[in-house]
C-alpha distance (Angstrom), angle and dihedral (degrees) to the residues before:
residue distance angle dihedral
M1 . . .
S2 3.81 . .
D3 3.80 118.2 .
A4 3.79 86.1 -133.3
R5 3.77 89.1 83.3
D6 3.74 120.5 75.8
L7 3.80 118.8 -106.3
L8 3.83 106.4 -122.0
I9 3.79 103.7 176.8
H10 3.80 127.7 20.7
V11 3.78 117.5 -175.6
D12 3.82 112.2 -169.9
S13 3.77 119.7 -163.6
I14 3.81 96.9 -51.2
R15 3.74 126.8 -174.3
A16 3.78 121.0 -158.8
G17 3.81 140.6 149.5
Y18 3.80 145.4 157.8
V19 3.82 100.5 -110.5
P20 3.82 121.9 55.3
G21 3.75 110.3 -100.8
V22 3.79 95.2 11.9
D23 3.79 115.3 99.8
I24 3.84 122.3 -158.0
L25 3.82 91.3 177.2
N26 3.83 110.7 54.9
G27 3.78 108.4 -172.1
C28 3.84 97.1 -36.9
S29 3.79 119.3 178.8
L30 3.77 134.0 -172.0
E31 3.86 141.4 165.3
L32 3.73 129.2 -155.3
Y33 3.82 121.4 -169.3
D34 3.73 126.9 -158.8
G35 3.80 111.3 -80.0
E36 3.77 95.7 12.5
L37 3.83 130.0 131.2
I38 3.79 109.3 -154.2
G39 3.77 126.5 -175.7
I40 3.80 128.7 -147.8
I41 3.80 116.6 -156.7
G42 3.78 136.2 163.4
P43 3.85 140.2 121.9
N44 3.72 124.1 -55.5
G45 3.78 112.5 -74.5
A46 3.85 92.1 24.5
G47 3.83 91.5 122.5
K48 3.82 99.8 -105.7
S49 3.79 97.7 136.1
T50 3.79 91.2 36.2
L51 3.84 88.1 59.1
L52 3.84 91.5 54.5
K53 3.89 91.0 47.8
A54 3.84 89.1 50.3
L55 3.81 90.7 49.4
F56 3.85 91.5 49.9
G57 3.76 96.1 49.8
L58 3.86 94.8 -107.5
L59 3.84 92.7 117.4
D60 3.87 128.8 38.8
V61 3.77 115.1 -108.9
R62 3.74 102.4 -132.3
E63 3.75 98.1 -173.3
G64 3.80 135.4 6.5
Q65 3.82 126.7 28.4
V66 3.75 142.4 -88.6
L67 3.81 115.7 -151.3
Y68 3.82 126.0 -169.7
K69 3.81 115.9 -167.4
G70 3.80 85.6 -19.0
D71 3.81 96.2 -53.2
D72 3.77 121.3 116.6
I73 3.89 107.9 -115.5
S74 3.78 96.4 165.9
D75 3.80 91.3 118.5
A76 3.87 99.0 31.0
S77 3.81 119.3 124.4
A78 3.79 123.0 -119.8
H79 3.85 94.0 -109.1
E80 3.83 90.6 50.8
L81 3.83 89.5 52.8
V82 3.81 91.7 49.3
D83 3.77 89.2 52.8
R84 3.82 89.9 49.2
G85 3.82 92.5 53.7
I86 3.84 107.3 -88.8
G87 3.85 119.1 124.4
Y88 3.75 126.9 -169.5
V89 3.78 132.1 -159.2
P90 3.80 112.4 -167.5
Q91 3.81 120.7 -152.4
R92 3.79 95.8 -121.8
D93 3.80 136.0 34.5
N94 3.83 89.8 14.0
V95 3.85 98.7 147.0
F96 3.88 133.7 48.5
P97 3.84 99.8 -117.1
A98 3.76 96.3 -163.3
L99 3.79 93.0 54.2
T100 3.78 126.3 76.7
V101 3.78 123.3 -108.2
E102 3.80 90.2 -102.8
E103 3.81 92.8 48.6
N104 3.78 91.2 51.0
L105 3.76 88.5 53.3
E106 3.83 90.3 49.7
M107 3.75 88.0 55.0
G108 3.77 88.6 55.8
A109 3.85 89.1 59.1
F110 3.75 97.4 42.8
L111 3.79 95.2 119.3
R112 3.85 90.8 50.7
P113 3.82 108.6 26.7
K114 3.80 93.3 169.5
T115 3.84 88.3 66.3
F116 3.78 92.9 57.4
K117 3.84 97.3 96.0
K118 3.82 93.3 49.8
G119 3.74 91.8 45.0
L120 3.80 92.9 48.0
E121 3.80 90.9 53.9
L122 3.78 90.3 49.5
V123 3.79 96.7 52.2
C124 3.76 95.1 39.9
D125 3.75 88.6 55.6
M126 3.76 92.1 48.0
F127 3.80 95.1 42.6
P128 3.82 107.4 30.6
R129 3.79 91.6 173.2
L130 3.83 89.0 65.9
A131 3.79 90.6 48.3
E132 3.82 87.0 62.6
R133 3.79 91.7 51.3
L134 3.79 104.9 45.5
G135 3.82 93.3 125.4
Q136 3.77 95.2 43.9
R137 3.82 122.6 101.8
A138 3.72 112.1 -105.5
G139 3.83 90.3 -132.5
S140 3.77 91.4 66.0
L141 3.78 93.7 55.1
S142 3.78 124.4 106.3
G143 3.76 119.6 -106.0
G144 3.77 92.9 -102.5
E145 3.82 91.2 48.0
R146 3.75 91.2 50.6
Q147 3.79 91.9 52.7
M148 3.78 90.2 49.1
L149 3.89 88.2 50.7
A150 3.79 91.4 49.5
M151 3.78 90.3 51.7
S152 3.77 91.9 45.6
R153 3.78 92.5 51.2
A154 3.84 90.1 54.1
L155 3.79 89.1 51.9
M156 3.83 94.1 54.7
M157 3.79 92.5 87.0
D158 3.81 91.3 53.4
P159 3.86 92.3 -118.3
T160 3.81 126.2 -158.3
V161 3.85 90.1 -148.2
I162 3.75 131.7 25.2
L163 3.78 123.8 -165.6
L164 3.85 115.3 -150.8
D165 3.78 120.9 -165.7
E166 3.78 112.1 -159.3
P167 3.79 95.8 -36.3
S168 3.87 95.1 179.3
A169 3.89 95.2 46.5
G170 3.78 112.9 133.4
L171 3.77 96.0 4.3
S172 3.76 129.6 122.9
P173 3.91 117.3 -104.1
V174 3.78 90.5 -102.9
L175 3.81 94.2 50.7
Q176 3.81 90.1 41.7
D177 3.77 87.7 57.4
Q178 3.77 90.7 51.7
V179 3.70 91.0 53.5
F180 3.75 92.3 53.9
I181 3.80 92.0 46.8
R182 3.84 91.1 50.3
T183 3.81 92.1 46.3
R184 3.79 89.7 54.6
E185 3.81 90.0 47.9
I186 3.79 90.7 52.6
N187 3.77 89.2 50.6
R188 3.80 93.0 49.1
A189 3.81 88.3 49.4
G190 3.84 87.3 66.1
V191 3.78 103.8 -90.6
S192 3.82 116.8 125.8
V193 3.80 112.6 -135.4
V194 3.84 136.9 -153.4
M195 3.79 107.6 -170.2
V196 3.74 126.3 -173.1
E197 3.84 110.4 -158.5
Q198 3.81 141.6 174.6
N199 3.82 90.0 -165.3
A200 3.81 87.2 80.0
R201 3.83 99.4 174.0
R202 3.79 94.8 49.8
C203 3.78 91.6 44.9
L204 3.83 93.0 52.7
Q205 3.74 90.2 47.6
I206 3.78 93.1 63.2
C207 3.77 103.4 28.9
D208 3.84 125.0 94.1
R209 3.77 92.3 -145.0
G210 3.78 134.0 5.1
Y211 3.75 138.5 -153.4
V212 3.81 124.2 -154.0
L213 3.75 111.8 -152.8
D214 3.80 122.8 -163.0
Q215 3.84 125.1 173.8
G216 3.77 91.2 -10.5
T217 3.79 99.0 -54.0
N218 3.79 139.8 85.1
A219 3.84 112.5 -82.9
Y220 3.79 96.8 168.8
S221 3.88 138.7 0.2
A222 3.78 127.8 -177.7
S223 3.76 142.0 113.3
G224 3.80 115.2 -46.6
R225 3.82 90.2 -113.7
D226 3.82 93.2 49.9
L227 3.86 93.0 49.0
L228 3.80 89.1 47.0
H229 3.75 91.2 59.4
D230 3.82 100.2 32.8
P231 3.83 107.5 118.8
K232 3.81 93.7 -147.1
V233 3.80 91.8 50.6
I234 3.78 91.0 46.5
E235 3.80 92.4 49.8
L236 3.78 97.4 42.5
Y237 3.79 102.6 35.3
L238 3.76 119.7 -0.7
G239 3.79 95.4 57.5
T240 3.76 94.9 55.9
L241 3.79 95.2 35.7
A242 3.77 93.8 47.4
K243 3.80 92.2 52.3
A244 3.77 89.9 54.8
N245 3.77 90.9 57.0
């Protein structure tokens, strides 16, 4: 990655976990530059989702540091990070099922309600299927539509960065492909993306750079294309992960 681009997020050797004294992340590092789409792959239990939770203030960073545009955000809360331009789409429970599609989108703009109209136009243009279902309850949407809604809600605050946790999980191959296409479109629209994915091959096909996590630390890091064709990565990670998808 060229130094001409601004460094948005710098994760320096962080440790974090869910139980006191037990680290899931063991000195994990990451860099995200302006305009990038980076992918994070690795076996189950490697710490991929834990890394996103630590970035978004949902887990305490016990050691190390997380910088955003040069500022230390290691102790920032989730709502502070949303206000500063970081969006997050969790893998599960990522919509309000009892609310309509439009009400879900309103929740996405709750910190800046005056931006709702502009945000609604943006996501309806990007996800026309949602535009047809604004009055429909989110709980009645298909799995793919819910994922689109969750991504749209995160876009309502016009974020600089969006963190996606397993966006294709549980979807059919056709819907998975739509998620990857939309993720790339979001990135091309100017949003930098950090995406955790079990569909490792597809993730590496679309990302600018990739990180392979194993046991909470960096095993490999390179361009998506290089990782996709790296014999060691194929042998140790892609073979198993590809068979699961």
